[in-house]
N, CA, C and O atoms as a Tinker XYZ file with bonds, in Angstrom:
   528  protein
     1  N     -1.277000    7.219000   -8.380000    73     2
     2  CA     0.089000    8.004000   -7.693000    64     1     3
     3  C      0.282000    9.180000   -8.566000    63     2     4     5
     4  O     -0.195000    9.259000   -9.698000    81     3
     5  N      0.910000    9.975000   -8.069000    73     3     6
     6  CA     1.287000   11.203000   -8.667000    64     5     7
     7  C      2.468000   11.899000   -7.937000    63     6     8     9
     8  O      2.744000   11.632000   -6.767000    81     7
     9  N      3.047000   12.665000   -8.568000    73     7    10
    10  CA     4.342000   13.513000   -7.837000    64     9    11
    11  C      3.788000   14.873000   -7.394000    63    10    12    13
    12  O      3.038000   15.475000   -8.163000    81    11
    13  N      4.108000   15.393000   -6.204000    73    11    14
    14  CA     3.806000   16.597000   -5.556000    64    13    15
    15  C      4.984000   17.320000   -5.214000    63    14    16    17
    16  O      5.950000   16.894000   -4.581000    81    15
    17  N      4.805000   18.496000   -5.710000    73    15    18
    18  CA     6.090000   19.325000   -5.472000    64    17    19
    19  C      5.693000   20.386000   -4.356000    63    18    20    21
    20  O      4.687000   21.087000   -4.469000    81    19
    21  N      6.561000   20.452000   -3.267000    73    19    22
    22  CA     6.481000   21.244000   -2.153000    64    21    23
    23  C      7.613000   22.201000   -1.998000    63    22    24    25
    24  O      8.738000   21.861000   -2.365000    81    23
    25  N      7.349000   23.618000   -1.371000    73    23    26
    26  CA     8.375000   24.641000   -1.472000    64    25    27
    27  C      8.255000   24.896000   -0.131000    63    26    28    29
    28  O      7.141000   24.974000    0.387000    81    27
    29  N      9.475000   25.064000    0.620000    73    27    30
    30  CA     9.757000   25.761000    1.743000    64    29    31
    31  C     10.479000   26.824000    1.634000    63    30    32    33
    32  O     11.116000   26.987000    0.594000    81    31
    33  N     10.531000   27.635000    2.518000    73    31    34
    34  CA    11.280000   29.140000    2.610000    64    33    35
    35  C     11.912000   29.105000    4.100000    63    34    36    37
    36  O     11.313000   28.855000    5.146000    81    35
    37  N     13.260000   29.416000    3.924000    73    35    38
    38  CA    14.121000   29.571000    5.030000    64    37    39
    39  C     13.621000   31.033000    5.482000    63    38    40    41
    40  O     13.511000   31.957000    4.677000    81    39
    41  N     13.353000   31.137000    6.745000    73    39    42
    42  CA    12.934000   32.387000    7.272000    64    41    43
    43  C     14.014000   33.612000    7.541000    63    42    44    45
    44  O     13.806000   34.814000    7.704000    81    43
    45  N     15.322000   32.807000    7.525000    73    43    46
    46  CA    16.243000   33.822000    7.724000    64    45    47
    47  C     16.961000   34.173000    6.781000    63    46    48    49
    48  O     17.417000   35.315000    6.822000    81    47
    49  N     17.262000   33.365000    5.723000    73    47    50
    50  CA    17.886000   33.548000    4.184000    64    49    51
    51  C     16.967000   34.103000    3.226000    63    50    52    53
    52  O     17.305000   34.892000    2.344000    81    51
    53  N     15.620000   33.611000    3.443000    73    51    54
    54  CA    14.684000   33.607000    2.375000    64    53    55
    55  C     14.942000   32.729000    1.335000    63    54    56    57
    56  O     14.045000   32.739000    0.492000    81    55
    57  N     15.935000   31.910000    1.084000    73    55    58
    58  CA    16.063000   30.954000    0.255000    64    57    59
    59  C     14.808000   29.806000    0.145000    63    58    60    61
    60  O     14.414000   29.210000    1.147000    81    59
    61  N     14.269000   29.593000   -1.129000    73    59    62
    62  CA    13.424000   28.752000   -1.181000    64    61    63
    63  C     13.980000   27.152000   -1.646000    63    62    64    65
    64  O     14.825000   26.982000   -2.525000    81    63
    65  N     13.464000   26.273000   -1.033000    73    63    66
    66  CA    13.853000   24.979000   -1.084000    64    65    67
    67  C     12.681000   24.095000   -1.728000    63    66    68    69
    68  O     11.527000   24.252000   -1.330000    81    67
    69  N     13.005000   23.121000   -2.774000    73    67    70
    70  CA    11.933000   22.504000   -3.543000    64    69    71
    71  C     12.332000   21.108000   -3.287000    63    70    72    73
    72  O     13.493000   20.735000   -3.453000    81    71
    73  N     11.207000   20.185000   -2.810000    73    71    74
    74  CA    11.218000   18.925000   -2.821000    64    73    75
    75  C     10.279000   18.113000   -3.452000    63    74    76    77
    76  O      9.254000   18.762000   -3.660000    81    75
    77  N     10.208000   17.057000   -3.812000    73    75    78
    78  CA     9.209000   16.421000   -4.664000    64    77    79
    79  C      9.146000   14.733000   -3.691000    63    78    80    81
    80  O     10.013000   14.060000   -3.133000    81    79
    81  N      7.845000   14.596000   -3.860000    73    79    82
    82  CA     7.248000   13.297000   -3.086000    64    81    83
    83  C      6.457000   12.457000   -4.165000    63    82    84    85
    84  O      5.866000   12.980000   -5.109000    81    83
    85  N      6.511000   11.073000   -3.922000    73    83    86
    86  CA     5.407000   10.145000   -4.669000    64    85    87
    87  C      4.205000   10.043000   -3.582000    63    86    88    89
    88  O      4.294000    9.632000   -2.425000    81    87
    89  N      3.171000   10.479000   -4.195000    73    87    90
    90  CA     1.986000   10.397000   -3.292000    64    89    91
    91  C      0.765000    9.426000   -3.723000    63    90    92    93
    92  O      0.359000    9.340000   -4.882000    81    91
    93  N      0.322000    8.821000   -2.799000    73    91    94
    94  CA    -0.844000    7.751000   -3.318000    64    93    95
    95  C     -2.095000    8.401000   -2.749000    63    94    96    97
    96  O     -2.035000    9.098000   -1.736000    81    95
    97  N     -3.199000    8.178000   -3.387000    73    95    98
    98  CA    -4.500000    8.309000   -2.716000    64    97    99
    99  C     -5.088000    7.170000   -1.763000    63    98   100   101
   100  O     -5.084000    5.980000   -2.077000    81    99
   101  N     -5.487000    7.565000   -0.817000    73    99   102
   102  CA    -5.887000    6.303000    0.151000    64   101   103
   103  C     -7.480000    6.771000    0.583000    63   102   104   105
   104  O     -7.735000    7.916000    0.959000    81   103
   105  N     -8.249000    5.956000    0.494000    73   103   106
   106  CA    -9.599000    6.087000    0.788000    64   105   107
   107  C     -9.980000    5.721000    2.418000    63   106   108   109
   108  O     -9.932000    4.560000    2.825000    81   107
   109  N    -10.296000    6.672000    3.139000    73   107   110
   110  CA   -10.578000    6.443000    4.616000    64   109   111
   111  C    -11.923000    6.384000    4.963000    63   110   112   113
   112  O    -12.820000    6.531000    4.132000    81   111
   113  N    -12.114000    6.177000    6.152000    73   111   114
   114  CA   -13.672000    6.388000    6.663000    64   113   115
   115  C    -13.849000    8.157000    6.466000    63   114   116   117
   116  O    -14.916000    8.502000    5.958000    81   115
   117  N    -13.179000    8.913000    6.722000    73   115   118
   118  CA   -13.345000   10.250000    6.400000    64   117   119
   119  C    -13.023000   10.828000    5.375000    63   118   120   121
   120  O    -12.737000   12.024000    5.312000    81   119
   121  N    -13.033000    9.963000    4.361000    73   119   122
   122  CA   -12.812000   10.584000    2.872000    64   121   123
   123  C    -11.584000   10.144000    2.167000    63   122   124   125
   124  O    -10.924000    9.224000    2.652000    81   123
   125  N    -11.215000   10.728000    1.047000    73   123   126
   126  CA    -9.731000   10.111000    0.541000    64   125   127
   127  C     -8.981000   11.113000    1.305000    63   126   128   129
   128  O     -9.441000   12.111000    1.859000    81   127
   129  N     -7.729000   10.703000    1.257000    73   127   130
   130  CA    -6.470000   11.495000    1.633000    64   129   131
   131  C     -5.363000   10.954000    0.972000    63   130   132   133
   132  O     -5.280000    9.826000    0.487000    81   131
   133  N     -4.358000   12.007000    0.991000    73   131   134
   134  CA    -3.006000   11.625000    0.444000    64   133   135
   135  C     -1.883000   11.033000    1.313000    63   134   136   137
   136  O     -1.664000   11.514000    2.425000    81   135
   137  N     -1.180000   10.022000    0.842000    73   135   138
   138  CA    -0.157000    9.316000    1.591000    64   137   139
   139  C      1.158000    9.467000    0.932000    63   138   140   141
   140  O      1.183000    9.017000   -0.213000    81   139
   141  N      2.184000    9.954000    1.339000    73   139   142
   142  CA     3.516000   10.154000    0.812000    64   141   143
   143  C      4.067000    8.917000    0.875000    63   142   144   145
   144  O      4.548000    8.554000    1.948000    81   143
   145  N      4.098000    7.990000   -0.342000    73   143   146
   146  CA     4.781000    6.962000   -0.711000    64   145   147
   147  C      6.431000    6.806000   -0.486000    63   146   148   149
   148  O      7.007000    5.954000    0.191000    81   147
   149  N      7.011000    7.900000   -1.269000    73   147   150
   150  CA     8.314000    7.881000   -1.452000    64   149   151
   151  C      8.836000    9.350000   -1.419000    63   150   152   153
   152  O      8.194000   10.187000   -2.054000    81   151
   153  N      9.773000    9.671000   -0.839000    73   151   154
   154  CA    10.305000   10.970000   -0.831000    64   153   155
   155  C     11.371000   11.009000   -1.868000    63   154   156   157
   156  O     12.344000   10.264000   -1.753000    81   155
   157  N     11.259000   11.793000   -2.830000    73   155   158
   158  CA    12.066000   11.899000   -3.930000    64   157   159
   159  C     13.177000   12.987000   -3.907000    63   158   160   161
   160  O     14.060000   13.114000   -4.756000    81   159
   161  N     12.994000   13.734000   -2.824000    73   159   162
   162  CA    14.214000   14.969000   -2.697000    64   161   163
   163  C     13.853000   15.914000   -4.094000    63   162   164   165
   164  O     12.739000   16.122000   -4.575000    81   163
   165  N     14.972000   16.329000   -4.495000    73   163   166
   166  CA    14.635000   17.543000   -5.885000    64   165   167
   167  C     15.075000   16.873000   -7.171000    63   166   168   169
   168  O     16.118000   16.277000   -7.440000    81   167
   169  N     13.882000   17.158000   -7.964000    73   167   170
   170  CA    13.946000   16.465000   -9.022000    64   169   171
   171  C     14.432000   17.241000  -10.066000    63   170   172   173
   172  O     14.269000   18.460000  -10.013000    81   171
   173  N     15.111000   16.634000  -11.184000    73   171   174
   174  CA    15.737000   17.532000  -12.262000    64   173   175
   175  C     14.809000   17.007000  -13.361000    63   174   176   177
   176  O     15.096000   17.532000  -14.437000    81   175
   177  N     13.826000   16.173000  -13.442000    73   175   178
   178  CA    13.059000   15.761000  -14.691000    64   177   179
   179  C     11.896000   16.930000  -14.847000    63   178   180   181
   180  O     11.204000   17.462000  -13.978000    81   179
   181  N     11.934000   17.106000  -16.111000    73   179   182
   182  CA    10.729000   18.109000  -16.454000    64   181   183
   183  C      9.420000   17.652000  -16.082000    63   182   184   185
   184  O      9.138000   16.456000  -16.008000    81   183
   185  N      8.621000   18.581000  -15.848000    73   183   186
   186  CA     7.174000   18.511000  -15.331000    64   185   187
   187  C      6.363000   17.625000  -16.212000    63   186   188   189
   188  O      5.554000   16.800000  -15.788000    81   187
   189  N      6.622000   17.841000  -17.421000    73   187   190
   190  CA     5.893000   17.058000  -18.600000    64   189   191
   191  C      5.964000   15.638000  -18.472000    63   190   192   193
   192  O      5.114000   14.938000  -19.022000    81   191
   193  N      6.993000   15.089000  -17.729000    73   191   194
   194  CA     7.294000   13.773000  -17.606000    64   193   195
   195  C      7.054000   13.076000  -16.247000    63   194   196   197
   196  O      7.402000   11.917000  -16.024000    81   195
   197  N      6.489000   13.801000  -15.444000    73   195   198
   198  CA     6.260000   13.561000  -13.828000    64   197   199
   199  C      4.917000   12.408000  -13.808000    63   198   200   201
   200  O      4.693000   11.754000  -12.789000    81   199
   201  N      4.248000   12.290000  -14.799000    73   199   202
   202  CA     3.323000   11.236000  -14.604000    64   201   203
   203  C      3.902000    9.813000  -15.446000    63   202   204   205
   204  O      3.434000    8.677000  -15.363000    81   203
   205  N      4.838000   10.189000  -16.107000    73   203   206
   206  CA     5.776000    8.765000  -16.874000    64   205   207
   207  C      6.378000    8.062000  -15.517000    63   206   208   209
   208  O      6.217000    6.893000  -15.168000    81   207
   209  N      7.112000    9.092000  -14.851000    73   207   210
   210  CA     7.757000    8.611000  -13.665000    64   209   211
   211  C      7.053000    8.103000  -12.713000    63   210   212   213
   212  O      7.436000    7.033000  -12.239000    81   211
   213  N      5.815000    8.756000  -12.177000    73   211   214
   214  CA     5.130000    8.107000  -11.334000    64   213   215
   215  C      4.593000    6.912000  -11.288000    63   214   216   217
   216  O      4.409000    6.268000  -10.256000    81   215
   217  N      4.265000    6.499000  -12.632000    73   215   218
   218  CA     3.816000    5.301000  -13.246000    64   217   219
   219  C      4.991000    4.290000  -13.259000    63   218   220   221
   220  O      4.791000    3.128000  -12.904000    81   219
   221  N      6.204000    4.711000  -13.658000    73   219   222
   222  CA     7.578000    3.629000  -13.518000    64   221   223
   223  C      7.772000    3.464000  -11.879000    63   222   224   225
   224  O      8.103000    2.376000  -11.408000    81   223
   225  N      7.574000    4.467000  -11.162000    73   223   226
   226  CA     7.836000    4.338000   -9.776000    64   225   227
   227  C      7.045000    3.372000   -9.077000    63   226   228   229
   228  O      7.545000    2.499000   -8.367000    81   227
   229  N      5.622000    3.539000   -9.299000    73   227   230
   230  CA     4.691000    2.661000   -8.822000    64   229   231
   231  C      5.059000    1.295000   -9.147000    63   230   232   233
   232  O      5.144000    0.367000   -8.343000    81   231
   233  N      5.321000    1.244000  -10.712000    73   231   234
   234  CA     5.529000   -0.392000  -10.925000    64   233   235
   235  C      6.449000   -0.796000  -10.433000    63   234   236   237
   236  O      6.270000   -1.944000  -10.028000    81   235
   237  N      7.821000   -0.246000  -10.170000    73   235   238
   238  CA     9.238000   -0.634000   -9.631000    64   237   239
   239  C      8.576000   -1.015000   -7.999000    63   238   240   241
   240  O      8.816000   -2.153000   -7.595000    81   239
   241  N      7.789000   -0.117000   -7.113000    73   239   242
   242  CA     7.573000   -0.398000   -5.952000    64   241   243
   243  C      6.817000   -1.682000   -6.146000    63   242   244   245
   244  O      7.302000   -2.535000   -5.403000    81   243
   245  N      5.927000   -2.098000   -6.778000    73   243   246
   246  CA     5.155000   -3.269000   -6.648000    64   245   247
   247  C      5.712000   -4.393000   -7.256000    63   246   248   249
   248  O      5.207000   -5.507000   -7.115000    81   247
   249  N      6.945000   -4.144000   -8.077000    73   247   250
   250  CA     7.587000   -5.407000   -8.558000    64   249   251
   251  C      7.238000   -5.674000   -9.961000    63   250   252   253
   252  O      7.671000   -6.717000  -10.453000    81   251
   253  N      6.686000   -5.071000  -10.510000    73   251   254
   254  CA     6.176000   -5.237000  -11.840000    64   253   255
   255  C      7.356000   -4.872000  -12.800000    63   254   256   257
   256  O      7.498000   -5.614000  -13.771000    81   255
   257  N      8.220000   -3.825000  -12.653000    73   255   258
   258  CA     9.238000   -3.418000  -13.511000    64   257   259
   259  C     10.515000   -3.518000  -12.742000    63   258   260   261
   260  O     10.400000   -3.446000  -11.518000    81   259
   261  N     11.696000   -3.668000  -13.236000    73   259   262
   262  CA    13.155000   -3.519000  -12.614000    64   261   263
   263  C     13.225000   -2.217000  -12.716000    63   262   264   265
   264  O     12.487000   -1.530000  -13.423000    81   263
   265  N     14.469000   -1.665000  -11.735000    73   263   266
   266  CA    14.988000   -0.516000  -11.580000    64   265   267
   267  C     15.684000    0.026000  -12.624000    63   266   268   269
   268  O     16.012000    1.210000  -12.546000    81   267
   269  N     15.957000   -0.590000  -13.541000    73   267   270
   270  CA    16.473000   -0.304000  -15.068000    64   269   271
   271  C     15.770000    0.633000  -15.696000    63   270   272   273
   272  O     16.251000    1.566000  -16.339000    81   271
   273  N     14.395000    0.359000  -15.487000    73   271   274
   274  CA    13.571000    1.469000  -16.612000    64   273   275
   275  C     13.290000    2.730000  -15.733000    63   274   276   277
   276  O     12.257000    3.369000  -15.932000    81   275
   277  N     14.154000    3.099000  -14.791000    73   275   278
   278  CA    14.233000    4.292000  -14.258000    64   277   279
   279  C     15.185000    5.207000  -14.491000    63   278   280   281
   280  O     15.090000    6.430000  -14.391000    81   279
   281  N     16.364000    4.375000  -14.894000    73   279   282
   282  CA    17.703000    5.148000  -15.651000    64   281   283
   283  C     17.401000    6.125000  -16.332000    63   282   284   285
   284  O     18.049000    7.141000  -16.078000    81   283
   285  N     16.406000    6.218000  -17.362000    73   283   286
   286  CA    16.428000    7.386000  -18.072000    64   285   287
   287  C     15.868000    8.843000  -17.478000    63   286   288   289
   288  O     15.933000    9.983000  -17.937000    81   287
   289  N     15.309000    8.321000  -16.297000    73   287   290
   290  CA    14.837000    9.723000  -15.510000    64   289   291
   291  C     16.100000   10.453000  -14.703000    63   290   292   293
   292  O     15.843000   11.518000  -14.142000    81   291
   293  N     17.269000    9.996000  -14.633000    73   291   294
   294  CA    18.191000   10.439000  -13.499000    64   293   295
   295  C     17.981000   10.928000  -12.495000    63   294   296   297
   296  O     18.266000   12.074000  -12.148000    81   295
   297  N     17.261000    9.810000  -11.695000    73   295   298
   298  CA    16.979000    9.970000  -10.153000    64   297   299
   299  C     18.284000   10.180000   -9.276000    63   298   300   301
   300  O     19.365000    9.833000   -9.751000    81   299
   301  N     18.223000   10.668000   -8.170000    73   299   302
   302  CA    19.423000   10.507000   -7.134000    64   301   303
   303  C     19.467000    9.022000   -6.635000    63   302   304   305
   304  O     18.454000    8.354000   -6.430000    81   303
   305  N     20.708000    8.592000   -6.469000    73   303   306
   306  CA    21.179000    7.269000   -6.144000    64   305   307
   307  C     20.480000    7.092000   -4.819000    63   306   308   309
   308  O     20.276000    5.940000   -4.437000    81   307
   309  N     20.073000    8.162000   -4.040000    73   307   310
   310  CA    19.523000    7.816000   -2.586000    64   309   311
   311  C     18.144000    7.041000   -2.809000    63   310   312   313
   312  O     17.857000    5.951000   -2.312000    81   311
   313  N     17.291000    7.872000   -3.714000    73   311   314
   314  CA    15.982000    7.178000   -4.310000    64   313   315
   315  C     16.215000    5.924000   -4.903000    63   314   316   317
   316  O     15.657000    5.016000   -4.288000    81   315
   317  N     16.695000    5.659000   -5.648000    73   315   318
   318  CA    16.877000    4.306000   -6.131000    64   317   319
   319  C     17.348000    3.109000   -4.914000    63   318   320   321
   320  O     16.935000    1.949000   -4.877000    81   319
   321  N     18.052000    3.573000   -4.221000    73   319   322
   322  CA    18.341000    2.414000   -2.997000    64   321   323
   323  C     17.247000    2.228000   -2.109000    63   322   324   325
   324  O     16.969000    1.204000   -1.485000    81   323
   325  N     16.438000    3.715000   -2.116000    73   323   326
   326  CA    15.270000    3.347000   -1.164000    64   325   327
   327  C     14.240000    2.398000   -1.927000    63   326   328   329
   328  O     13.600000    1.493000   -1.392000    81   327
   329  N     14.204000    2.688000   -2.990000    73   327   330
   330  CA    13.185000    1.957000   -3.950000    64   329   331
   331  C     13.637000    0.389000   -3.704000    63   330   332   333
   332  O     12.811000   -0.389000   -3.228000    81   331
   333  N     14.950000   -0.052000   -4.036000    73   331   334
   334  CA    15.239000   -1.502000   -3.745000    64   333   335
   335  C     15.160000   -1.652000   -2.429000    63   334   336   337
   336  O     14.846000   -2.830000   -2.256000    81   335
   337  N     15.289000   -1.025000   -1.222000    73   335   338
   338  CA    15.125000   -1.382000   -0.061000    64   337   339
   339  C     13.705000   -1.525000    0.300000    63   338   340   341
   340  O     13.409000   -2.289000    1.219000    81   339
   341  N     12.724000   -0.813000   -0.382000    73   339   342
   342  CA    11.113000   -1.246000   -0.199000    64   341   343
   343  C     10.634000   -2.354000   -0.928000    63   342   344   345
   344  O      9.692000   -3.063000   -0.574000    81   343
   345  N     11.261000   -2.480000   -1.887000    73   343   346
   346  CA    11.109000   -3.882000   -2.761000    64   345   347
   347  C     11.556000   -5.065000   -2.121000    63   346   348   349
   348  O     10.810000   -6.044000   -2.154000    81   347
   349  N     12.686000   -5.139000   -1.525000    73   347   350
   350  CA    13.231000   -6.168000   -0.652000    64   349   351
   351  C     12.354000   -6.353000    0.769000    63   350   352   353
   352  O     12.318000   -7.473000    1.279000    81   351
   353  N     11.828000   -5.513000    1.237000    73   351   354
   354  CA    11.044000   -5.495000    2.601000    64   353   355
   355  C      9.819000   -6.087000    2.137000    63   354   356   357
   356  O      9.365000   -6.935000    2.906000    81   355
   357  N      9.046000   -5.834000    0.906000    73   355   358
   358  CA     7.921000   -6.138000    0.372000    64   357   359
   359  C      7.961000   -7.690000    0.123000    63   358   360   361
   360  O      7.083000   -8.462000    0.507000    81   359
   361  N      9.089000   -8.046000   -0.567000    73   359   362
   362  CA     9.410000   -9.474000   -0.784000    64   361   363
   363  C      9.514000  -10.539000    0.370000    63   362   364   365
   364  O      9.031000  -11.671000    0.359000    81   363
   365  N     10.274000   -9.914000    1.405000    73   363   366
   366  CA    10.328000  -10.610000    2.755000    64   365   367
   367  C      9.005000  -10.747000    3.254000    63   366   368   369
   368  O      8.655000  -11.904000    3.488000    81   367
   369  N      8.111000   -9.750000    3.492000    73   367   370
   370  CA     6.933000   -9.916000    3.916000    64   369   371
   371  C      5.871000  -10.823000    3.067000    63   370   372   373
   372  O      4.892000  -11.404000    3.537000    81   371
   373  N      6.231000  -10.808000    1.917000    73   371   374
   374  CA     5.275000  -12.031000    1.227000    64   373   375
   375  C      5.639000  -13.208000    1.401000    63   374   376   377
   376  O      4.757000  -14.064000    1.463000    81   375
   377  N      6.974000  -13.580000    1.523000    73   375   378
   378  CA     7.720000  -14.814000    1.883000    64   377   379
   379  C      7.139000  -15.279000    3.067000    63   378   380   381
   380  O      6.408000  -16.269000    3.022000    81   379
   381  N      7.441000  -14.505000    4.478000    73   379   382
   382  CA     6.886000  -15.103000    5.463000    64   381   383
   383  C      5.402000  -15.134000    5.641000    63   382   384   385
   384  O      4.867000  -15.924000    6.420000    81   383
   385  N      4.725000  -14.255000    4.903000    73   383   386
   386  CA     3.144000  -14.435000    4.876000    64   385   387
   387  C      2.873000  -15.867000    4.204000    63   386   388   389
   388  O      1.999000  -16.593000    4.679000    81   387
   389  N      3.576000  -16.238000    3.175000    73   387   390
   390  CA     3.422000  -17.242000    2.099000    64   389   391
   391  C      3.745000  -18.559000    3.199000    63   390   392   393
   392  O      2.944000  -19.492000    3.244000    81   391
   393  N      4.956000  -18.550000    4.056000    73   391   394
   394  CA     5.262000  -19.614000    4.934000    64   393   395
   395  C      4.382000  -19.732000    5.945000    63   394   396   397
   396  O      4.133000  -20.845000    6.408000    81   395
   397  N      3.802000  -18.620000    6.417000    73   395   398
   398  CA     2.961000  -18.933000    7.372000    64   397   399
   399  C      1.570000  -19.417000    7.335000    63   398   400   401
   400  O      0.911000  -19.857000    8.277000    81   399
   401  N      1.178000  -19.249000    5.946000    73   399   402
   402  CA    -0.212000  -19.723000    5.513000    64   401   403
   403  C      0.192000  -21.188000    4.944000    63   402   404   405
   404  O     -0.699000  -22.017000    4.761000    81   403
   405  N      1.231000  -21.422000    4.732000    73   403   406
   406  CA     1.664000  -22.857000    4.234000    64   405   407
   407  C      1.652000  -23.907000    5.607000    63   406   408   409
   408  O      1.225000  -25.061000    5.647000    81   407
   409  N      2.173000  -23.227000    6.537000    73   407   410
   410  CA     2.193000  -23.881000    7.754000    64   409   411
   411  C      0.842000  -24.242000    8.512000    63   410   412   413
   412  O      0.629000  -25.271000    9.154000    81   411
   413  N     -0.004000  -23.199000    8.306000    73   411   414
   414  CA    -1.365000  -23.240000    8.712000    64   413   415
   415  C     -2.335000  -23.979000    8.256000    63   414   416   417
   416  O     -3.440000  -24.016000    8.798000    81   415
   417  N     -2.013000  -24.668000    7.173000    73   415   418
   418  CA    -3.074000  -25.209000    6.069000    64   417   419
   419  C     -3.357000  -26.458000    6.779000    63   418   420   421
   420  O     -3.254000  -27.428000    6.027000    81   419
   421  N     -3.678000  -26.751000    7.976000    73   419   422
   422  CA    -4.118000  -28.070000    8.205000    64   421   423
   423  C     -5.805000  -28.253000    7.543000    63   422   424   425
   424  O     -6.587000  -27.311000    7.419000    81   423
   425  N     -6.054000  -29.463000    7.235000    73   423   426
   426  CA    -7.390000  -29.424000    6.601000    64   425   427
   427  C     -8.371000  -29.220000    7.714000    63   426   428   429
   428  O     -8.321000  -29.800000    8.798000    81   427
   429  N     -9.330000  -28.280000    7.318000    73   427   430
   430  CA   -10.378000  -28.267000    8.317000    64   429   431
   431  C    -11.616000  -28.851000    7.830000    63   430   432   433
   432  O    -12.084000  -28.804000    6.692000    81   431
   433  N    -12.138000  -29.493000    9.030000    73   431   434
   434  CA   -13.647000  -30.217000    8.489000    64   433   435
   435  C    -14.501000  -29.212000    8.397000    63   434   436   437
   436  O    -14.563000  -28.364000    9.286000    81   435
   437  N    -15.289000  -29.174000    7.283000    73   435   438
   438  CA   -16.426000  -28.330000    7.175000    64   437   439
   439  C    -17.948000  -28.875000    7.626000    63   438   440   441
   440  O    -18.936000  -28.201000    7.920000    81   439
   441  N    -17.775000  -30.462000    7.573000    73   439   442
   442  CA   -19.144000  -31.037000    8.064000    64   441   443
   443  C    -18.975000  -31.678000    9.157000    63   442   444   445
   444  O    -17.890000  -32.188000    9.436000    81   443
   445  N    -19.819000  -31.731000    9.781000    73   443   446
   446  CA   -19.913000  -32.941000   11.133000    64   445   447
   447  C    -21.215000  -33.122000   11.134000    63   446   448   449
   448  O    -22.192000  -32.418000   10.877000    81   447
   449  N    -20.976000  -34.566000   11.585000    73   447   450
   450  CA   -22.610000  -35.580000   11.571000    64   449   451
   451  C    -23.176000  -34.824000   13.174000    63   450   452   453
   452  O    -22.444000  -34.297000   14.011000    81   451
   453  N    -24.518000  -34.966000   13.234000    73   451   454
   454  CA   -25.132000  -34.331000   14.251000    64   453   455
   455  C    -26.381000  -35.350000   14.473000    63   454   456   457
   456  O    -27.175000  -35.691000   13.596000    81   455
   457  N    -26.385000  -35.780000   15.886000    73   455   458
   458  CA   -27.817000  -36.396000   15.868000    64   457   459
   459  C    -29.073000  -35.537000   16.270000    63   458   460   461
   460  O    -29.186000  -34.944000   17.343000    81   459
   461  N    -29.915000  -35.556000   15.350000    73   459   462
   462  CA   -30.736000  -34.430000   15.496000    64   461   463
   463  C    -31.768000  -34.832000   16.723000    63   462   464   465
   464  O    -32.387000  -33.910000   17.253000    81   463
   465  N    -31.934000  -35.959000   17.110000    73   463   466
   466  CA   -32.854000  -36.363000   18.149000    64   465   467
   467  C    -32.079000  -35.977000   19.722000    63   466   468   469
   468  O    -32.616000  -36.099000   20.823000    81   467
   469  N    -30.803000  -35.530000   19.467000    73   467   470
   470  CA   -30.276000  -35.051000   20.663000    64   469   471
   471  C    -30.223000  -33.624000   20.857000    63   470   472   473
   472  O    -29.543000  -33.160000   21.772000    81   471
   473  N    -30.918000  -32.846000   20.029000    73   471   474
   474  CA   -30.666000  -31.421000   20.002000    64   473   475
   475  C    -31.490000  -30.628000   21.238000    63   474   476   477
   476  O    -32.575000  -31.095000   21.581000    81   475
   477  N    -31.156000  -29.860000   21.663000    73   475   478
   478  CA   -32.041000  -29.163000   22.662000    64   477   479
   479  C    -32.101000  -27.594000   22.658000    63   478   480   481
   480  O    -31.030000  -27.013000   22.485000    81   479
   481  N    -33.185000  -26.881000   22.823000    73   479   482
   482  CA   -33.560000  -25.767000   22.688000    64   481   483
   483  C    -33.456000  -24.912000   23.937000    63   482   484   485
   484  O    -34.111000  -25.341000   24.887000    81   483
   485  N    -32.730000  -23.726000   24.150000    73   483   486
   486  CA   -32.714000  -23.034000   25.419000    64   485   487
   487  C    -32.972000  -21.710000   25.121000    63   486   488   489
   488  O    -32.667000  -21.364000   23.979000    81   487
   489  N    -33.569000  -20.684000   26.028000    73   487   490
   490  CA   -33.817000  -19.409000   25.802000    64   489   491
   491  C    -34.415000  -19.109000   24.523000    63   490   492   493
   492  O    -33.930000  -18.202000   23.846000    81   491
   493  N    -35.573000  -19.871000   24.047000    73   491   494
   494  CA   -36.252000  -19.500000   22.821000    64   493   495
   495  C    -37.283000  -18.352000   23.083000    63   494   496   497
   496  O    -37.865000  -18.233000   24.162000    81   495
   497  N    -37.473000  -17.480000   21.970000    73   495   498
   498  CA   -38.372000  -16.474000   22.191000    64   497   499
   499  C    -39.209000  -16.546000   21.094000    63   498   500   501
   500  O    -38.855000  -17.124000   20.067000    81   499
   501  N    -40.459000  -15.928000   21.234000    73   499   502
   502  CA   -41.668000  -15.892000   20.331000    64   501   503
   503  C    -41.714000  -14.801000   19.292000    63   502   504   505
   504  O    -40.903000  -13.900000   19.506000    81   503
   505  N    -42.404000  -14.673000   18.306000    73   503   506
   506  CA   -42.493000  -13.823000   17.617000    64   505   507
   507  C    -43.837000  -13.162000   18.054000    63   506   508   509
   508  O    -44.755000  -13.963000   18.226000    81   507
   509  N    -44.130000  -11.792000   18.273000    73   507   510
   510  CA   -45.267000  -11.173000   18.762000    64   509   511
   511  C    -46.118000  -10.977000   17.620000    63   510   512   513
   512  O    -45.669000  -11.121000   16.483000    81   511
   513  N    -47.367000  -10.645000   17.850000    73   511   514
   514  CA   -48.351000  -10.220000   16.675000    64   513   515
   515  C    -47.818000   -9.139000   15.599000    63   514   516   517
   516  O    -48.054000   -9.203000   14.392000    81   515
   517  N    -47.118000   -8.212000   16.190000    73   515   518
   518  CA   -46.805000   -7.229000   15.176000    64   517   519
   519  C    -45.867000   -7.575000   14.076000    63   518   520   521
   520  O    -45.799000   -6.926000   13.032000    81   519
   521  N    -45.132000   -8.639000   14.354000    73   519   522
   522  CA   -44.177000   -9.098000   13.478000    64   521   523
   523  C    -44.778000  -10.220000   12.727000    63   522   524   525
   524  O    -43.999000  -10.689000   11.897000    81   523
   525  N    -46.061000  -10.847000   12.782000    73   523   526
   526  CA   -46.485000  -11.788000   11.967000    64   525   527
   527  C    -47.309000  -11.144000   10.880000    63   526   528
   528  O    -47.813000  -11.835000    9.996000    81   527
């Protein structure tokens, strides 16, 4: 993941607005694409710390780190609440998925006994001389 900066210009006033986003690379059938994982608004963090911030944000989104590790980056409160919301949604999906698989864990028999004398063959095909 990395942080992308995008600038937009107001056509009437000519004022330039800057916003930042956490972007992840995703492989698709048509090649690699970039997907916005989190909109960060306007960052006040210096550009040299963007990689560290992206790594910390990714770790917080996946649940590997706590939000307190992001305190040094002086992020807006809206970004921190969005990260907390995304983490809670991810935890909820993990819990429901675990509960669903726990309920569906009926033992499945992998082997069955078959009487080989009772087997029948239908619609059989022969291999032609070109395949032999």
